[in-house]
C-alpha positions, 0 to 999 in steps of 0.5 A: 622014728614013729613020732617023726613019721607022724609029724611029717605026715601031719606037716604034709597034710597041713600044707596040702590044705593051706596051699589049695585054698581058693582066692575068692576075693572079688575082682573089680578091675583089669584087662580082658579080651573077648571074641565071638567064637562059638562052640563047635557043637550044639547047643552053640555058645560063646564066652563073654565077660561077666562084669560083676564077677570079673571073669570070662563066662559061658553064654550058654544060659544067657547070664545077666550082665555078661558083655559079648562082642559081635560083628555086623557084616555085609553080604560079602562078609566084610565087617562094617562094625563090631559092637557090644551086647548084653543079656540084661533087662536094661539098656546097658551101654553109653559111649562116653568118648572117643580119643585121638590116641591111646595116651589120651584115652588112658588119661581120660579113663584115669580121670573118669571118677564120676559121671551123671546119668546118661542116655543108656543104649541097648548096644555098645554100637561101633566099638573102636580102639581109644574109646571109653564106654560106661556099662550099667548092670541089671542091678544099677551098678556101673563099670567104665571100659577103655577099648584098647584094641579091636580086631576082625578077620575072615576065618575058614572055620567060622560062618561069620567073620571073627571079631575080638576086643581087648579092654580095660575095665573098672567096676563099681559094685556099690551102685554109686556113679563114682569110680576110684581114682588112680 
């Protein structure tokens, strides 16, 4: 009996170590939703999208290459527009195009496999559904972004209007201005 118990314990331990492995494979594309909700307690921070890691991350320490969504409103808290911001040391956004509907935006996004160097802007200004944006990291690596949906609303628990953006993205980590085709 003792060899069987030892063998069973060995199997249990081996399965524990093999099943708890973390998959650290880089993520270079996907769909994400970000918003402008801040933490309830100081120091106040939100969550943005880290393009190089492909993950939502805290903005607490002003990390580089993290896209956040913000809103601009009038004195009555009516949202005029939403926009992208990023804490890096370069102008990081370029509005590549706006499309009449989701199908046309999807097709243009799929067809966008390379681009020439554009006139980069500090903000991704006036973000709307069915747009494509280019993003440049601090290390001159690139992503393309297709806006799927945006949403704003007034919320009683927020000092400013709520803003949210859902987008599809593809990151090119090698620094070339060429994206993989689908």
